[in-house]
C-alpha positions as CSV (number, residue, x, y, z in Angstrom):
1,M,26.3,-22.9,28.3
2,A,27.2,-19.6,28.9
3,W,27.9,-17.5,25.6
4,T,27.6,-13.5,24.7
5,I,26.6,-11.7,21.5
6,E,30.6,-11.3,20.9
7,A,30.7,-15.3,20.8
8,L,28.0,-15.0,17.4
9,D,28.9,-14.2,14.0
10,L,26.7,-12.0,12.0
11,N,27.2,-13.5,8.7
12,H,26.0,-17.3,10.8
13,L,22.9,-15.3,11.7
14,R,22.0,-14.5,8.5
15,L,22.7,-17.6,6.9
16,F,20.2,-19.0,9.5
17,E,17.7,-16.2,8.8
18,R,18.2,-17.4,5.2
19,V,17.9,-21.3,5.6
20,A,14.6,-20.6,8.0
21,A,12.8,-18.7,5.1
22,L,13.5,-20.7,1.8
23,G,13.0,-24.0,3.6
24,G,16.0,-25.5,3.3
25,F,20.2,-25.3,2.9
26,S,20.1,-25.7,-0.7
27,A,17.6,-23.1,-1.5
28,A,19.5,-20.5,0.6
29,A,22.9,-21.2,-0.9
30,R,21.9,-21.4,-4.4
31,A,20.0,-17.5,-3.2
32,L,23.4,-16.7,-1.9
33,G,25.2,-17.8,-4.4
34,L,27.4,-20.3,-1.7
35,P,28.2,-23.7,-1.3
36,K,25.5,-25.8,0.3
37,S,28.6,-27.1,2.7
38,S,29.5,-23.4,4.0
39,V,25.4,-22.7,4.6
40,S,25.5,-25.9,6.5
41,R,28.3,-25.1,8.5
42,A,27.6,-21.6,9.6
43,V,24.1,-23.2,10.6
44,A,26.7,-25.5,12.6
45,L,28.7,-23.3,14.3
46,L,25.5,-20.9,15.4
47,E,24.1,-24.5,17.2
48,A,27.6,-25.3,18.8
49,A,27.7,-21.3,20.3
50,L,24.1,-21.4,21.2
51,G,24.5,-25.0,22.7
52,A,20.8,-25.4,20.9
53,R,19.8,-27.4,17.8
54,L,17.8,-24.8,15.5
55,F,16.5,-26.9,12.7
56,Q,15.4,-30.8,12.5
57,R,16.5,-32.0,9.3
58,T,15.1,-34.9,7.5
59,T,15.7,-36.2,4.0
60,R,12.8,-34.1,2.5
61,S,12.7,-31.2,4.6
62,V,14.2,-28.6,7.0
63,V,12.0,-27.8,9.8
64,L,12.7,-25.1,12.7
65,T,13.0,-26.6,16.7
66,A,11.4,-24.5,19.1
67,A,14.5,-22.8,19.5
68,G,15.4,-22.2,16.5
69,A,11.5,-20.6,16.0
70,A,12.6,-18.1,18.9
71,L,15.5,-17.2,17.4
72,L,14.4,-16.4,13.9
73,E,11.1,-14.4,16.1
74,R,14.3,-12.2,17.5
75,C,16.4,-11.9,15.1
76,A,14.9,-11.4,11.2
77,P,13.5,-7.9,13.2
78,M,17.5,-7.3,14.3
79,L,18.8,-8.0,10.6
80,E,16.6,-5.9,9.0
81,G,16.8,-2.9,11.3
82,I,20.7,-3.3,10.6
83,D,20.5,-3.4,6.9
84,E,17.8,-0.3,7.7
85,A,21.0,1.6,9.7
86,V,23.4,0.4,6.8
87,D,21.7,2.2,4.0
88,Y,20.3,5.0,6.3
89,V,24.3,6.0,7.0
90,S,25.2,5.0,3.5
91,S,22.9,7.2,1.8
92,F,24.7,10.1,3.5
93,A,27.5,9.4,1.2
94,G,25.7,10.6,-2.0
95,E,22.0,10.1,-3.4
96,P,19.5,8.1,-1.5
97,R,19.8,4.2,-1.6
98,G,18.0,1.4,0.1
99,H,14.9,-0.1,0.4
100,I,11.5,1.3,0.7
101,K,8.2,-0.7,1.4
102,I,5.0,1.1,0.1
103,S,1.5,0.5,0.8
104,A,-1.4,1.7,-0.8
105,G,-4.6,0.6,-2.7
106,I,-5.0,-1.4,-5.9
107,G,-6.8,1.5,-7.8
108,F,-4.1,4.1,-7.0
109,G,-1.6,1.5,-7.6
110,V,-2.8,0.7,-11.3
111,N,-3.4,4.6,-12.1
112,V,-1.1,6.3,-10.4
113,L,1.8,4.9,-9.1
114,S,2.3,2.5,-12.4
115,E,2.6,5.8,-14.2
116,L,5.2,7.7,-11.2
117,L,7.1,5.3,-9.8
118,P,9.2,4.8,-13.5
119,V,10.2,8.6,-12.9
120,F,11.0,8.2,-9.3
121,L,13.0,5.0,-10.2
122,D,15.1,6.6,-13.0
123,R,15.7,9.9,-10.5
124,Y,16.9,7.4,-7.7
125,P,18.8,4.5,-9.2
126,E,19.9,3.1,-6.1
127,I,16.4,2.9,-4.4
128,R,14.3,-0.9,-4.6
129,I,10.8,-1.0,-3.6
130,T,8.5,-3.5,-2.4
131,L,4.8,-2.1,-3.2
132,D,1.6,-3.7,-1.5
133,L,-1.1,-2.8,-3.2
134,S,-4.3,-3.9,-1.0
135,T,-8.2,-3.1,-0.6
136,R,-7.3,-4.0,3.5
137,L,-5.8,-1.7,5.7
138,A,-2.3,-2.6,6.4
139,D,-0.6,-2.4,9.6
140,M,2.3,-0.6,8.6
141,V,4.6,-1.3,12.6
142,T,3.7,-5.2,12.2
143,E,3.8,-5.7,8.3
144,G,6.9,-3.4,8.2
145,I,5.7,-0.7,5.7
146,D,7.5,2.3,5.6
147,C,4.8,4.6,4.3
148,A,1.3,4.5,3.1
149,I,-0.6,6.1,0.5
150,R,-4.4,6.8,2.1
151,F,-7.6,9.0,1.4
152,G,-9.8,10.5,3.8
153,A,-9.6,11.1,7.2
154,L,-6.8,9.2,9.5
155,P,-8.5,7.0,12.6
156,D,-4.9,6.4,13.3
157,S,-3.7,9.1,15.6
158,T,-0.7,7.4,16.2
159,L,0.5,7.4,12.4
160,V,2.5,10.8,10.7
161,S,0.9,12.4,7.7
162,T,1.9,14.8,5.3
163,Q,-1.0,15.7,2.9
164,L,-0.3,15.3,-0.7
165,G,-3.1,16.8,-2.0
166,T,-6.8,16.3,-2.5
167,M,-9.1,14.1,-4.5
168,H,-12.5,15.1,-6.6
169,R,-15.0,12.7,-6.9
170,Y,-17.9,12.6,-9.2
171,L,-21.5,10.2,-9.0
172,C,-21.7,9.5,-12.5
173,A,-23.6,6.3,-14.7
174,S,-23.3,5.1,-17.7
175,P,-25.5,6.2,-20.9
176,A,-27.2,2.7,-21.2
177,Y,-27.9,2.7,-17.4
178,L,-29.9,6.1,-17.6
179,E,-31.3,5.0,-20.8
180,R,-33.1,1.9,-19.1
181,R,-33.9,3.4,-15.7
182,G,-33.9,7.0,-16.9
183,T,-31.9,10.2,-15.4
184,P,-32.8,11.1,-11.5
185,F,-32.7,14.9,-11.2
186,F,-33.0,15.0,-7.6
187,I,-31.4,13.4,-4.9
188,S,-34.0,11.9,-3.5
189,D,-34.6,10.0,-6.8
190,L,-31.4,7.8,-5.9
191,D,-33.7,6.2,-3.5
192,H,-35.2,4.3,-6.5
193,H,-32.4,3.4,-8.2
194,D,-29.3,1.0,-8.2
195,T,-26.3,2.0,-6.6
196,I,-23.0,0.8,-6.1
197,E,-20.7,1.9,-3.2
198,M,-17.7,1.6,-2.1
199,S,-17.9,0.0,2.1
200,A,-16.2,1.5,5.2
201,T,-13.6,-0.7,7.1
202,D,-16.7,-2.1,9.4
203,G,-18.1,-3.2,6.3
204,R,-21.3,-0.6,5.8
205,P,-21.5,1.7,2.9
206,L,-19.9,5.3,2.5
207,A,-22.4,8.1,2.9
208,W,-22.6,10.5,0.3
209,E,-22.6,14.4,1.0
210,F,-24.1,17.0,-1.4
211,R,-23.0,20.4,-1.3
212,K,-24.1,23.4,-3.1
213,N,-24.0,27.3,-2.3
214,G,-23.9,26.4,1.4
215,E,-26.8,23.8,1.6
216,I,-26.0,20.0,2.5
217,R,-27.7,16.9,1.5
218,R,-26.1,13.7,3.0
219,I,-27.3,10.4,2.4
220,V,-26.5,6.9,3.0
221,P,-27.1,4.8,0.0
222,R,-28.7,1.2,0.0
223,P,-26.0,0.0,-2.4
224,R,-27.5,-2.9,-4.8
225,V,-23.4,-4.2,-5.1
226,L,-21.4,-2.7,-1.8
227,L,-17.5,-3.6,-2.6
228,D,-14.2,-2.4,-1.4
229,E,-12.0,-2.0,-4.5
230,V,-12.6,1.1,-6.6
231,L,-11.2,-0.5,-10.4
232,T,-14.0,-2.9,-10.1
233,I,-16.9,0.2,-9.3
234,H,-15.6,2.2,-12.0
235,R,-16.0,-0.6,-14.2
236,L,-19.7,-1.8,-12.8
237,I,-20.8,2.1,-13.7
238,R,-19.7,1.7,-17.0
239,K,-21.2,-1.2,-17.5
240,G,-24.8,-0.2,-16.9
241,A,-24.7,-2.2,-13.6
242,G,-25.6,1.3,-11.7
243,I,-25.2,4.5,-10.3
244,G,-22.1,5.4,-7.9
245,V,-19.1,7.6,-7.0
246,V,-15.6,7.3,-8.6
247,S,-12.3,9.3,-8.5
248,A,-12.3,12.4,-10.9
249,Y,-8.8,10.7,-12.0
250,I,-10.8,7.5,-13.3
251,C,-13.3,8.7,-14.6
252,G,-12.9,12.3,-15.7
253,P,-11.8,10.4,-19.0
254,D,-15.1,8.6,-19.7
255,I,-17.0,12.0,-18.7
256,T,-15.4,13.8,-21.5
257,E,-15.9,11.2,-23.9
258,G,-19.2,10.4,-23.2
259,R,-18.7,6.7,-21.7
260,L,-20.4,8.3,-18.4
261,I,-22.5,10.7,-17.3
262,R,-21.9,13.3,-14.3
263,L,-25.1,13.7,-12.5
264,F,-26.4,16.6,-10.1
265,P,-23.2,18.7,-11.9
266,D,-24.8,21.5,-9.6
267,W,-23.8,19.7,-6.3
268,S,-20.6,18.6,-5.4
269,L,-18.9,16.0,-3.2
270,P,-16.3,17.7,-1.0
271,P,-12.6,16.1,-2.0
272,L,-11.1,13.7,-0.1
273,P,-7.7,14.5,1.5
274,V,-4.9,12.1,0.0
275,S,-2.3,11.9,2.7
276,L,1.5,10.0,2.7
277,V,1.4,8.2,6.5
278,Y,4.5,6.5,8.1
279,P,4.6,4.4,11.0
280,S,6.2,6.7,13.5
281,R,7.8,10.1,14.0
282,R,11.7,8.9,13.6
283,E,13.9,10.7,11.6
284,L,12.9,9.4,8.5
285,A,15.4,7.0,6.2
286,P,16.7,9.2,3.0
287,A,15.1,6.7,0.4
288,V,11.9,7.8,2.5
289,R,12.0,11.1,2.2
290,A,12.9,11.4,-1.3
291,F,9.8,9.5,-2.0
292,A,7.8,11.7,0.0
293,D,9.7,14.5,-1.3
294,F,9.0,13.3,-5.1
295,M,5.3,12.6,-3.9
296,K,4.3,16.2,-2.4
297,D,5.8,17.5,-5.8
298,M,3.7,15.3,-8.1
299,G,0.8,16.8,-5.9
300,T,2.1,20.2,-6.1
301,R,2.0,20.2,-9.9
302,G,-1.3,19.2,-10.4
303,Q,-0.4,15.3,-11.6
304,A,-2.1,12.1,-11.1
305,W,-4.9,12.0,-8.5
306,Q,-5.2,15.9,-8.7
307,I,-6.0,16.0,-12.3
308,D,-9.5,17.2,-13.2
309,P,-10.4,16.8,-16.8
310,L,-13.9,18.8,-15.9
311,M,-12.3,21.8,-14.2
C-alpha cells in the first residue's frame, strides 16, 4: 500500500508513542486523560494508514511488533524535535519556556543545583527541568541532554562549552585520623598514609599536583579507597578513613569549624575549570540559553561552586 506523510495524523503518532512508552492502551489513556477507546481507534487508524500491525495484543500485555519497533525508533526523536521547535518558537512571544534536560555530578547536584534551581525556577515559571545526576559521563547526543556541568579539561572536542568559573580544592584529613596516624609534614610523607581519591574515567586514581612559588610537585596516590563520587569521599575523610582532596565549597565549612584540617597550606592544588557544555553549535533554545546565562551570572557573583571560605 502506497502512502504519504500527509496521510498520517500527527496525533495518532503521538498516541502510538505513548502506548509504546507506557506499555498499554489503558495506561496511555489515563496519562493523556482520554477514553481508552479513543486511543485504540487512533492506533487502529495509524495501522490502517501504514498497512502494518504495530502491536501484538493479548489479554495481559501489549507488545510492539517489528514494524511497531521500527516506527517507534524513528518517530520518537521526530516528535521530541517537534515539541522542541514549538517551545523554541513560542518562547519568542514572551519569557523562555519549555523543557531542559541537564546532566551533572551527584555532588554538584546536591550541594549546588539544589540551592540554585529554586531561584531559577521561580524566575522562569514556564521552564521544566529533568535533572540527570550521575557519576558517569553521559552521552549528551544519544541521551537527549541539552547541557551538562563538567569539571576540568574537556576531552570531547565536539562539545561546545562556556566556562562558568573555577573550583578550588584542598587536601584535608580529620583530626581523629591525624591523631591516630600522625600529621604529614612533607608531600613525600603521603606515601605512608591512607589516601582516598577520585577515579578517572579509565578507573585509575587522579594525580595530585601541588604548586608553591613556581615549584610543582606531582604525585599519583596509591589510594586505600578509590571511588567516583565526591560526597562519599568527603564523608569518608570526615569519618577518619584517610586523607583526600575535596572541593572548597564542600569542605570549607568543615575546615573553618575544625571538623577537617587542611594539609600543606603553603601548597595549592590548581583550581578546576567549571564548564557548561552543549552537544552542538546549533542555536540554543531560549530555555537553555536562560539557564546558561543564569549559571554564568551565579559564577560571576562568586556563588555556589566558587565559594571558598578560606580565601
